[in-house]
C-alpha atoms as one frame of an Amber mdcrd trajectory, in Angstrom:
protein
  97.098 105.812  85.355  99.494 102.906  84.722 101.314 100.935  87.394 105.157
 101.507  87.781 107.693  99.582  85.692 109.775  97.461  88.292 112.793  95.400
  87.513 113.207  91.838  88.928 116.688  92.117  90.530 116.284  89.238  92.934
 119.508  88.376  94.779 120.524  85.116  96.251 118.944  84.780  99.807 121.861
  82.778 101.406 125.497  82.109 101.022 127.773  79.272 102.158 130.731  79.794
 104.580 133.283  77.795 106.403 132.784  77.184 109.978 133.741  75.055 113.009
 131.472  73.183 115.443 131.710  72.521 119.198 134.143  69.558 118.464 136.338
  71.568 116.151 135.174  69.885 113.112 135.104  72.039 109.866 131.497  72.472
 108.156 130.095  74.464 105.422 126.782  76.081 106.455 124.418  78.429 104.805
 123.841  81.954 106.366 121.479  84.766 105.270 122.968  87.075 102.628 122.461
  90.500 104.117 123.220  93.385 101.911 122.575  97.185 101.778 120.289  98.726
  99.329 120.434 102.639  99.106 117.227 104.150  97.607 117.469 107.222  95.581
 114.018 109.094  94.709 114.362 111.298  91.778 118.211 111.371  92.102 117.829
 112.197  95.877 119.471 109.935  98.352 116.846 108.641 100.746 117.803 105.826
 103.032 119.926 102.705 102.917 117.947  99.605 103.616 119.606  96.438 104.729
 117.907  93.352 103.168 118.289  89.845 101.893 117.307  91.175  98.317 114.441
  88.748  97.813 112.075  91.314  96.158 113.798  94.648  96.300 111.480  96.528
  94.095 108.488  95.672  96.103 110.399  96.380  99.285 111.083  99.943  98.054
 107.412 100.512  97.014 106.146  99.268 100.051 108.529 101.474 102.138 107.604
 104.723 100.257 103.991 103.655 100.744 104.318 102.908 104.461 106.338 106.048
 105.134 103.623 107.936 103.445 105.954 109.610 100.920 103.742 108.297  98.074
  99.988 107.658  98.209  99.879 104.603  95.712 101.905 102.856  93.115 100.690
 105.217  90.334 102.705 108.008  91.851 105.767 106.022  90.719 106.954 105.561
  87.157 109.650 103.191  87.687 111.963 101.407  90.257 115.339 100.093  88.850
 117.473  98.051  91.172 121.192  97.439  90.372 122.896  95.216  92.766 126.336
  96.022  91.104 126.133  99.414  92.901 123.636  98.380  95.648 121.017 100.873
  94.549 117.555 101.363  93.652 116.402 104.290  91.401 112.996 105.478  91.939
 111.292 107.867  89.218 108.190 109.482  90.487 105.676 110.809  87.949 105.358
 114.151  89.598 107.818 114.388  92.274 107.170 114.251  96.116 105.566 117.304
  97.601 107.321 118.559 100.716 109.803 115.700 100.707 112.401 117.724 102.753
 109.799 118.411 105.349 108.448 114.800 105.349 111.951 113.390 105.799 113.289
 115.735 108.279 111.774 114.183 111.467 113.037 110.717 112.114 112.168 108.341
 114.972 114.394 105.537 116.005 112.345 102.424 116.106 112.660  98.981 117.504
 112.756  97.606 113.997 115.721  95.156 113.240 117.008  95.912 109.786 115.564
  99.374 109.613 116.172 101.460 112.666 114.313 104.762 111.881 111.099 105.876
 110.226 110.112 109.318 108.785 107.569 111.450 110.304 105.219 110.905 113.341
 104.156 107.278 113.853 100.728 108.416 115.327 100.043 111.254 112.876  97.315
 109.463 110.765  96.102 106.714 113.092  92.795 108.408 113.876  92.193 108.457
 110.138  92.346 104.731 109.659  89.066 102.932 109.057  89.245  99.246 108.966
  86.448  97.009 107.651  83.967  96.442 110.588  82.763  92.974 109.548  86.120
  91.246 109.286  86.694  88.309 111.485  88.783  85.102 111.667  87.606  81.704
 113.167  89.787  79.584 115.479  89.883  76.932 112.778  91.159  79.283 110.366
  93.669  80.547 112.730  94.880  77.032 113.298  95.135  76.456 109.517  97.059
  79.625 109.035  99.627  78.689 111.627 100.040  75.177 110.401 100.564  76.612
 106.771 103.276  78.663 108.322 104.723  75.601 110.134 104.964  73.403 106.936
 106.507  76.298 104.726 109.947  75.698 103.407 111.950  78.626 104.502 115.306
  80.277 104.739 114.775  80.487 108.456 114.912  76.626 108.500 117.868  76.338
 106.401 119.878  79.477 107.618 118.203  81.021 110.593 118.582  84.714 111.469
 115.622  86.090 109.458 112.046  87.335 110.108 109.064  86.202 108.061 105.861
  87.912 107.127 102.907  86.533 105.156  99.710  87.749 103.831  96.536  85.210
 103.920  93.138  85.463 102.313  89.997  84.206 104.199  87.893  84.020 100.936
  87.544  80.336 101.301  87.217  77.962 104.344  90.756  77.414 104.541  93.304
  80.222 104.610  95.080  80.835 101.271  98.471  82.304 101.393  98.934  85.011
  98.964 102.466  86.040  99.564 105.358  85.049 101.822 108.443  87.134 102.500
 111.393  86.584 104.524 114.066  89.367 105.345 116.665  90.420 107.863 114.082
  92.553 109.530 110.298  92.323 109.980 109.890  95.785 108.742 111.395  94.895
 105.391 109.068  91.905 104.981 106.055  93.884 105.783 107.001  96.646 103.474
 107.508  94.291 100.698 104.094  92.811 101.344 102.635  96.454 101.179 104.501
  97.008  97.837 102.843  93.695  96.361  99.553  94.929  97.452  99.931  98.334
  95.941 100.604  96.614  92.816  97.967  94.016  93.067  95.222  95.308  95.277
  94.983  99.003  95.009  91.269  99.876  94.841  91.465 102.482  92.415  93.898
 101.155  90.158  93.934  98.147  87.440  95.206  95.470  89.111  97.743  92.873
  88.018  99.170  89.729  89.288 102.892  89.538  89.315 104.370  86.063  89.544
 107.100  85.772  92.142 110.062  83.428  92.093 109.964  80.500  94.519 111.177
  81.617  98.025 114.590  80.189  98.686 115.217  79.246  94.969 118.704  79.673
  93.797 119.468  82.748  91.767 121.025  82.575  88.267 124.678  82.583  88.145
 124.614  86.129  86.427 122.198  87.635  88.770 124.041  90.876  89.163 123.816
  91.561  85.477 120.072  90.938  85.274 119.024  94.274  86.677 116.278  94.926
  83.992 114.665  91.569  83.235 111.085  91.309  81.825 110.181  93.817  84.536
 106.994  94.053  86.588 104.056  95.139  84.747 100.465  94.357  85.591  98.729
  95.417  82.371  98.536  92.143  80.619  97.430  89.901  83.418  94.156  88.804
  85.215  92.482  90.864  87.990  93.141  89.930  91.462  90.316  90.903  93.972
  90.469  90.257  97.608  88.600  92.531  99.883  90.401  93.793 102.899  88.001
  92.344 105.172  89.118  88.824 103.977  92.807  89.469 104.691  95.033  88.534
 107.570  98.683  89.549 108.156 101.081  87.070 109.714 104.565  87.995 111.193
 107.264  86.013 113.204 108.144  89.288 114.828 106.690  90.956 117.769 103.767
  93.415 117.345 105.192  96.832 118.034 103.352 100.133 117.435 105.112 100.368
 113.943 104.095  96.855 112.887 100.495  97.550 113.917 100.221 100.870 112.397
 101.661  99.552 109.092  99.037  96.748 109.065  96.291  99.215 109.664  97.716
 101.479 106.837  97.488  98.521 104.524  93.876  98.024 105.484  94.513  94.608
 106.863  92.212  94.349 109.972  93.749  91.169 111.606  97.331  90.408 112.428
  98.734  87.174 113.844 102.278  86.980 115.409 104.465  83.951 116.759 105.668
  86.614 119.158 104.001  89.082 121.632 102.865  92.585 121.701 104.285  95.828
 123.302 102.078  98.161 125.271 101.998 100.958 122.388 101.216  98.034 119.898
  98.287  97.259 122.093  97.011 100.747 122.461  97.226 101.337 118.701  95.412
  97.990 117.898  92.558  99.082 120.326  92.480 102.455 118.701  92.034 101.576
 115.333  89.991  98.322 115.866  92.568  95.877 114.728  92.446  92.334 116.112
  95.983  91.299 117.471  96.677  87.781 118.142 100.140  86.822 119.498 101.909
  83.629 120.940 100.332  81.711 118.055 102.160  78.273 117.973 100.381  75.073
 117.478  96.933  75.226 119.283  97.869  78.016 121.665  97.491  81.794 121.164
  96.653  84.906 122.952  94.123  87.567 121.498  95.346  90.900 122.852  92.930
  93.199 121.210  89.452  93.307 119.510  88.359  89.615 120.487  85.060  90.262
 118.675  86.936  89.717 115.427  87.917  86.221 116.496  85.159  83.542 116.400
  86.102  81.093 119.281  85.832  77.368 118.758  87.371  76.109 122.170  86.741
  72.493 121.436  89.387  72.724 118.756  92.160  73.674 121.357  91.853  70.202
 122.849  91.892  69.451 126.605  92.923  71.982 128.932  96.214  71.178 130.562
  96.140  73.769 133.403  93.620  75.943 134.977  93.106  79.366 133.403  95.107
  82.194 134.890  93.349  84.779 136.996  94.362  88.472 137.758
């Protein structure tokens, strides 16, 4: 079955405002351009997502996938985003069975920029199977963190956003496959899930969709370009990265929802600049997911499944203090 048609309604990621500094001097600064996107599925209003609008079609696709409302990209015929009205119209191929029941139960979450999810967070955790042989070396971890450090980002220019990235460990040096920033870390991971659904679904023909450079200025008439050339995957090369060679990175904390979404995407290793919650740790242990946090420079903490991390302590440099004991 063919992949869905997606518009490319990328919106500007920042806007300029007039402000005043601590000396009373006027200045013009860039801030993230947060905007609402209301999602309609087969003409039924589903949810409003607050987003930068970097890749709204992939965000919607990944949201539906991570909410377990669709199984894969082939369930959807098209996603059309129109920023003139702030809406995303999703047309499915055969409807969503029991959509009323699936969306009746909501859970208020810790996710900034999202706020609630449908259904029970833990309902399918015991059904998740992650690749048993997946691992990351300490050298690869340092390479991944350094790649993020050097990345030109909206956060560096405007602040107030979260970032997520998907890496491949197919080579000695980690390769960044996709980098996404948004007002909330859940939007960023959902966008990556949408990209994976279009490019890595194991039962579908795979296509590589080129993305505009992150932070690039949008065209002056961006609001009228809601159709564009569209996203298609039928005329491009095949991309193949087995889940065992994938790592997910986030600047946000590893809550239960973030760990569950990573596991649902089949990614067995997650790395965060922040820490982990108790429930996030419990889920990681339950599904066999390696959770690494506080990853900055040469420091990190492996919270769960340390057997997936091949330690190379000599790379960490001299120990500055004695190890903490219980």
